[in-house]
C-alpha positions in Angstrom: -59.0 20.6 26.1 -56.2 21.6 23.8 -52.5 21.2 24.5 -52.1 24.9 24.8 -52.3 26.3 28.4 -53.1 29.7 29.8 -51.1 31.9 32.2 -52.7 33.5 35.2 -53.1 36.7 33.1 -55.0 34.8 30.5 -52.3 34.7 27.9 -52.3 31.6 25.7 -49.0 29.6 25.5 -48.0 27.3 22.7 -46.7 23.8 23.3 -42.9 23.2 23.0 -42.0 21.7 19.6 -38.8 19.7 19.1 -37.0 19.5 15.8 -36.1 15.9 16.3 -35.9 13.1 18.8 -35.2 14.2 22.4 -32.1 12.0 22.6 -30.5 11.6 19.1 -27.5 9.8 20.5 -29.6 6.9 21.8 -30.0 5.4 18.3 -26.3 5.5 17.8 -25.7 3.9 21.2 -27.9 0.9 20.2 -26.3 0.6 16.7 -22.7 0.5 18.1 -23.3 -0.8 21.6 -20.7 -3.6 21.3 -18.1 -1.2 20.1 -18.8 1.2 23.0 -18.9 -1.6 25.6 -15.5 -3.0 24.6 -13.8 0.4 24.2 -11.1 1.4 26.7 -10.7 4.9 25.3 -13.0 7.5 23.6 -10.6 7.6 20.6 -11.2 3.9 20.0 -14.9 4.6 19.7 -14.1 7.5 17.4 -12.0 5.3 15.2 -14.7 2.7 15.1 -17.3 5.3 14.1 -15.0 6.7 11.5 -14.6 3.2 10.0 -18.4 2.9 9.8 -18.6 6.2 7.8 -19.5 8.6 10.6 -17.9 11.9 9.8 -17.8 15.3 11.5 -20.7 16.4 9.3 -22.7 13.4 10.4 -21.8 14.1 14.0 -23.5 17.5 13.7 -26.8 15.6 13.3 -26.2 14.3 16.8 -25.6 17.8 18.1 -21.9 17.4 18.4 -19.1 19.5 16.8 -17.1 16.4 15.6 -16.8 12.7 15.9 -14.5 12.8 18.9 -16.9 14.7 21.1 -19.6 12.3 20.0 -17.4 9.4 21.0 -16.7 11.0 24.4 -20.5 11.1 25.1 -20.9 7.5 24.0 -18.0 6.4 26.1 -19.5 8.2 29.1 -23.0 6.9 28.7 -22.4 3.2 27.7 -21.1 1.1 30.6 -18.0 -0.9 29.9 -18.4 -4.7 29.5 -15.7 -5.2 32.1 -17.7 -3.1 34.6 -20.3 -5.9 35.1 -17.6 -8.0 36.8 -16.3 -7.5 40.3 -12.7 -7.7 39.3 -12.8 -5.3 36.4 -9.3 -4.5 35.2 -8.2 -0.9 34.8 -8.5 -0.1 31.1 -5.3 0.7 29.3 -5.1 3.5 26.8 -6.1 2.5 23.3 -3.3 1.7 20.9 -3.3 0.6 17.2 -2.5 -2.9 16.3 1.2 -3.6 16.3 3.5 -6.4 15.4 4.7 -8.6 18.2 7.7 -9.8 16.1 11.0 -8.6 17.6 12.5 -5.8 15.5 15.8 -7.6 15.0 13.9 -10.6 13.6 12.0 -8.9 10.8 14.8 -6.5 10.1 17.1 -9.4 9.3 14.5 -11.3 7.4 13.8 -8.2 5.2 17.4 -8.5 3.9 17.0 -12.1 2.8 15.5 -11.4 -0.6 18.3 -9.0 -1.6 21.0 -11.4 -0.4 19.5 -14.4 -2.2 19.1 -12.4 -5.4 22.6 -11.1 -5.3 24.1 -14.5 -4.8 22.0 -15.9 -7.7 23.1 -13.1 -10.1 26.8 -13.4 -9.2 26.6 -17.1 -9.8 24.8 -16.6 -13.1 27.3 -14.1 -14.3 30.3 -16.2 -13.6 29.1 -19.5 -15.0 29.5 -20.5 -18.6 31.5 -19.0 -21.4 30.9 -16.5 -24.2 30.4 -19.4 -26.6 27.2 -20.5 -24.8 28.7 -23.3 -22.9 27.2 -24.1 -19.5 23.7 -23.0 -20.6 22.2 -26.0 -18.7 24.0 -24.9 -15.5 22.8 -21.3 -16.0 19.2 -22.5 -16.4 19.5 -24.5 -13.2 20.9 -21.4 -11.4 18.0 -19.3 -12.7 15.4 -21.9 -11.5 17.1 -22.4 -8.1 17.5 -18.6 -7.7 13.8 -18.0 -8.5 12.7 -20.6 -6.0 15.0 -19.3 -3.3 13.9 -15.8 -3.9 10.2 -16.7 -3.6 10.9 -18.5 -0.3 12.9 -15.5 1.0 10.1 -13.1 0.1 7.5 -15.3 1.8 9.7 -15.4 5.0 10.2 -11.6 4.9 6.6 -10.7 4.4 5.0 -13.3 6.7 6.1 -11.6 9.8 6.9 -8.0 10.8 5.4 -4.7 9.7 4.6 -5.8 6.2 2.5 -8.8 7.4 -1.0 -9.0 6.1 -3.7 -10.4 8.4 -7.1 -11.2 7.1 -7.0 -8.7 4.2 -5.9 -10.6 1.1 -6.6 -10.1 -2.6 -5.2 -13.3 -4.3 -5.5 -11.7 -7.7 -2.9 -9.1 -6.7 -0.2 -11.8 -6.8 -0.9 -12.3 -10.5 -0.6 -8.6 -11.1 2.7 -8.4 -9.2 4.1 -11.3 -11.3 3.1 -9.5 -14.5 4.7 -6.3 -13.4 7.9 -8.0 -12.4 8.0 -10.0 -15.7 7.5 -6.8 -17.7 10.2 -4.9 -15.9 12.6 -7.8 -16.5 11.8 -8.3 -20.2 10.4 -5.0 -21.3 13.5 -4.2 -23.2 12.3 -6.6 -25.8 9.3 -4.3 -26.6 10.9 -2.3 -29.4 12.3 -5.5 -30.9 9.3 -7.8 -30.4 9.1 -10.2 -33.3 12.3 -8.9 -35.0 14.6 -11.6 -33.6 16.9 -9.0 -32.0 18.2 -9.4 -28.5 20.2 -11.9 -26.6 19.5 -15.5 -25.7 17.5 -16.3 -22.6 19.8 -16.5 -19.6 22.2 -13.9 -21.0 19.4 -11.4 -21.4 18.1 -12.3 -17.9 21.5 -11.7 -16.4 21.6 -8.1 -17.8 17.9 -7.4 -17.2 18.0 -8.6 -13.5 19.3 -5.3 -12.1 15.8 -4.1 -11.4 15.0 -7.4 -9.6 18.1 -7.0 -7.4 17.1 -3.4 -6.5 13.5 -4.4 -5.7 14.7 -7.4 -3.6 16.9 -5.2 -1.5 14.1 -2.6 -1.3 12.1 -4.9 0.9 14.2 -3.7 3.8 13.5 0.0 3.5 9.9 -0.8 2.8 9.6 -2.7 6.1 11.2 0.1 8.0 8.8 2.6 6.4 5.9 0.5 7.5 7.3 0.1 10.9 8.0 3.8 11.4 4.5 4.7 10.2 3.1 2.2 12.8 5.2 3.7 15.6 4.1 7.2 14.7 0.5 6.2 14.6 0.7 4.6 18.1 2.2 7.8 19.5 -0.1 10.2 17.8 -3.3 8.3 18.5 -2.4 8.5 22.2 -1.9 12.3 22.4 -4.1 13.6 19.6 -7.2 15.5 20.7 -9.4 14.2 17.9 -9.5 12.5 14.5 -8.7 15.7 12.5 -5.6 16.3 14.6 -4.5 12.7 14.2 -4.9 13.0 10.4 -3.0 16.3 10.3 -0.1 14.8 12.2 0.0 11.5 10.3 -0.4 12.6 6.6 3.0 14.5 6.5 4.8 11.5 8.1 3.3 9.2 5.5 4.4 11.4 2.6 7.9 11.9 4.1 8.4 8.1 4.6 7.3 7.5 1.0 9.8 10.1 -0.2 12.6 8.5 1.8 11.7 5.1 0.4 11.8 6.5 -3.1 15.2 8.0 -2.5 16.5 4.7 -1.1 15.1 2.8 -4.0 16.6 5.2 -6.5 20.1 4.7 -5.0 19.6 0.9 -5.0 18.4 1.0 -8.6 21.4 3.1 -9.8 23.9 0.8 -8.0 22.3 -2.3 -9.3 22.3 -0.9 -12.8 26.0 -0.1 -12.6 26.8 -3.5 -11.3 24.5 -5.8 -13.3 22.9 -3.6 -16.0 23.3 -3.9 -19.7 25.8 -2.1 -21.7 23.4 0.2 -23.5 21.3 1.1 -20.4 18.2 1.6 -22.5 16.2 -1.4 -21.4 13.3 -1.6 -19.0 16.0 -1.9 -16.3 16.2 1.9 -16.4 16.2 3.2 -12.8 13.0 5.2 -13.4 11.0 2.1 -14.2 12.4 0.4 -11.1 11.6 3.3 -8.8 8.0 3.6 -10.2 7.4 -0.1 -9.8 8.9 -0.3 -6.3 6.8 2.8 -5.2 3.7 1.1 -6.6 4.4 -2.1 -4.7 5.1 -0.3 -1.4 1.8 1.7 -1.6 -0.1 -1.4 -2.5 1.3 -3.4 0.4 0.7 -0.6 2.9 -2.9 -0.3 1.8 -3.4 -4.1 2.0 -1.8 -4.3 5.5 -4.1 -1.5 6.8 -7.3 -3.1 5.4 -7.7 -1.7 1.8 -6.8 -4.6 -0.4 -9.3 -3.7 -3.2 -7.7 -0.3 -3.7 -4.3 -1.9 -3.8 -5.5 -4.5 -6.4 -7.0 -1.7 -8.5 -3.8 0.2 -8.6 -1.8 -2.9 -9.6 -4.4 -3.9 -12.2 -4.3 -0.4 -13.7 -0.6 -0.6 -14.3 -0.9 -4.1 -15.8 -3.6 -2.9 -18.1 -1.5 0.0 -19.3 1.5 -2.3 -20.0 -0.6 -4.9 -21.7 -2.2 -2.2 -23.9 1.3 -1.1 -25.0 2.2 -4.7 -26.0 -1.1 -5.0 -27.9 -0.5 -1.8 -29.8 3.1 -2.8 -30.7 1.9 -6.2 -31.9 -1.0 -4.7 -33.9 1.4 -2.2 -35.5 3.2 -5.1 -37.2 0.0 -6.0 -39.2 0.1 -4.4 -42.6 -2.2 -1.3 -42.7 -2.1 -0.8 -38.9 1.4 0.6 -38.6 0.2 3.9 -37.1 -1.5 2.1 -34.2 1.8 1.6 -32.5 3.1 5.1 -33.2 2.4 6.5 -29.7 4.2 3.6 -27.9 7.1 3.7 -30.3 7.5 7.4 -29.9 7.5 6.9 -26.1 10.1 4.1 -26.4 12.3 6.2 -28.7 12.2 9.2 -26.4 12.9 7.4 -23.1 13.8 3.8 -23.9 11.7 0.7 -23.2 11.8 1.6 -19.5 9.5 4.6 -20.3 6.5 2.3 -20.7 6.6 0.6 -17.2 7.8 3.9 -15.7 4.8 5.7 -17.0 2.3 2.9 -16.3 3.6 2.2 -12.7 4.2 5.9 -12.0 0.7 6.9 -12.8 -0.8 4.0 -10.8 1.5 4.8 -7.9 0.4 8.4 -7.9 -3.2 7.4 -7.7 -2.5 5.0 -4.8 -0.5 7.7 -3.1 -3.4 10.1 -3.2 -5.7 7.4 -1.9 -3.2 6.4 0.8 -2.8 10.0 2.0 -6.6 10.0 2.7 -7.2 6.6 4.0 -4.0 5.9 6.0 -4.3 9.2 7.8 -7.5 7.9 9.5 -7.2 6.4 13.0 -9.5 3.5 11.9 -6.8 2.4 9.4 -4.4 1.7 12.3 -6.6 -0.4 14.6 
């Protein structure tokens, strides 16, 4: 007997054919059962699915219009892990991870790097005479100031909104050290190998204006990270879905970044006026400082929210560009290869030595900003 049946009138009927499994969501339930059992809100499941690459287009394969509606079905069908006990607690609304450090604590600690750097620079400027006396004391101040600044940065970044938990890329520290060293001594680029320039500590005293601005910029960077976290906690509670959360979060991210850039520009200008060189054409130019500070902020935000590889890539790209400039200038001093350094020297002649780090860090920061606008507007980036 065939699967087809007949009606009382003798008309043959065809068997019902399904385009896919009867319950396409069941496979997803088994794949993400632990996530669904521990979730206290459908949006937590949606954020988890988003982190695993389930998009609205993928949700359509499970007969849902978007990830959030799919998460609602999973939340309704999978029993909570707490439901198996007799004293199950009432679930609380899902919130992104947040820092438990008191606001006053990390706010004060974020000012430590700037304060330490300012004290060291003031001491360095007022020790020794014009004849080079007191050079040993100046070197001691530089060493002590560098050590104190490293400790202050560690204290400022270990707690608070800029803290990194479980997402580290150790090589990024090397890239950051290179970028800082270049922005401090990049003014030697057009004079490399010519013997021009000042002696060690004297040159450092005039080139340290960018370092002072970047040290004080830790405070606005911490506040930007804090405000982004606060906004995410609020929006993730009242957003209807992931698309709505992204639409509300992306403008806030871009606005906070713009405010940080304005604050850093003001700090760079003030630091250049107080501690900058007389000519103002070195790598301490505010444009280079703002570009580097913006790159460091975006890299830190991406690392904090679980994207350390993207942050390391942006930092490494800027380092590679600056290293290439140094290589080209050095190669241009070899007889017969003078034209190799022509592009770099033209850039330096047009905008000063600060144009090199400004262009390198600015391009890398732009790339990270585009990446951050996509990744940090996802709910899964704030869990």
